[in-house]
N, C-alpha and C positions, 0 to 999 in steps of 0.2 A: 290489415284486417282489424276491424274494430268499430266501435268500442266493444270490448269484451268485458263483461262484469262477472264477479263471483256469484254463481247461481248454479242451479241444476240444468244440465243439458240433456234433453230426452234421447233415449237410445232405442234399441230394438225390442226390449222387453216390454210386454204389456201386462197390466194387472188383470187377472182373470176374475170374472164375477163369481160370487159365492153361489148364487142360484143357478140352476141348470138352464134357465131361459137365456136366450141371446140378448146381450146388452152391449152398449158402446164400451169400447176400451177406454180406460181412464188413467190419467197420470196424476200423481200427487201434486197439488198446487204448491208452488214455491213463491211466497210473497216476500221473502227476506232479501234485503239489500245488505249484503255482508261486507262488501269492500267496494271501493271506487273502481271505475272502469279504466282500462288502459288500452294501448294500441300495440299491435305487432306489425313491424315493418318487415317486408320480405323481398328477396331478390331470387330469381330463378333463371337457370340456364337450360332452355328446353332441349338443346342438342345433346347435352350430357346427362341431364336430369338432376344436376346438382342444385341444392337450395341453401339459402342463408336467411335466417330470421333473427330479429333482435327486438326485445320488448322496450317500450317507452311508456311513460305515464301520460304524456300529452302528445298531440299531433301539431307540432310547431315547426316552423322553418328551420330553427336551430337543431331540433332533433332530426329533421330530414337531412340536413347537411352532415350531421354527425353519422347518420346511417350511410349516406353516400360515401363518406370517407372510409367506413368499415368495409363497404362493398368493394371499394377500390383496392384495399389491401387484400381482400378475399380472392379477387379475380387475379389470374396469373399475369404477372407483369409483362410477359411476352405478347399478350393480346394487344394489338395495335388500336382497335376501335371497340368501344363499348356503346351499344345502343340501349338507352334506358327508355322503355315505353311506359309512359305515365299518363294519368288522366289529368283533367284540367282543374285540379284542386289548387287553391291559391297558394298553399305552401310549396307546391312543386315549381312555381314560377316566381318565387320571391327574389329579392335582390341578393340574398345570401346564396341562393342556388345559382344565380347568374355569375356571381363571383367564383363559386366553386367550379363552374364550367370553364371560366377563363383560366383558372389555375390548373385544371386537369384537361388538357387538349384532346385526350383520347376519348372523352365522354361526348356523346351526342344525345340530346333529349328529343324524343319523338312523342308528340302529344296526340292522343287519340281524339277523334271528333266528338263534339258534344252529343249526348244522348246515344252513344254507341258503346255502351259498356260491354256488349258481346264481343267487341274487338279486343278487349283487354285479355290477353292470353294467359295472364296469371290467375284469373278468377277460377277456372276449373281446378287449378292446382290448390288454390286456397280451400276449395270445397273438400278435396282429398285430405289436406292437412287438418282441417277442422274435424273431419271424421276420425282421423287417427288420434288427435289430441283431446278433443272435448266430448265426443259423443258418448252418452251413457254415463257421465261422471258428474259429481257434485263438487264444487269448489267453494272454499270458505274465504280465500284471500286471492288477491291479484297475483301474488308471488307463486301460488300453486298453478295458476293458469299459465304464467310465463314458463314455469318449469315443465309443465306438460307439453307445451308447444316446443320447447327446446328438445325434449326427449323424442317427440314425434319427428322433428326435423332431423335429428341424428339417425333415427330409424330409417327415414326416407333416404338419407344420404348413404347409409349402409347398403340399401337395396335399390340404388338409383339406376335408372335406365332412360334412354331417350323418351321424351314425353310426346305422345301423339294426341292431337286434339280431335274431337269428333266423337262419334258413337263408339262405344266399346266393341271390341272385336267379336265378343260372343253374341252381340245383337245384330251383327251384319248377316245378310242373307248369303248362304254358300253359293259360290259360282258353280254352275253345272257345266260339265264338259260334254261336248257332243258336236253334232254337225250344225253349222251356222244356218240360220233360216234364210231362204232365198227371198229376195224382194218380190212382192206381188206386182205383176205387170198387167195393166189393163190395155186391151186391144180396142182400137176404135174401128 
């Protein structure tokens, strides 16, 4: 997730106009660049709902390999195979990553097709995590953002559940019970 910079992230609250006439809702403009941007690397296990995040100041292959090592420690050692679904970013297929995969035989990297970001199953989870950590808050430094993401990840892990992709259940049409419709038969 990134780059995330220290700024205001809009939330649900709207500024109400002073006049009784209907006007557009407005948000205070935030021109300030308070701190440099950074990146949050994340791993997610959809079957259990467990998540792991770690902040980095830059998106380099060295940081990526460091993160993979941290994920290797985080995942249970009894797991025989780890499938890492990644996009085609150049740091994901650098020489250091190839050496990492040689040293860690239980890892297998699966690259999603180009221009198919909707296949990256971690993206809906990133949206939920951003909402928990950043929405409606103002940050002055990158350290505040990293701490907010760390707290949001801890909250997520305390309330983890298997993650289901697709539309939320409350938006699905209820199934009606009853007699099945008979097919229409046309006689010649």
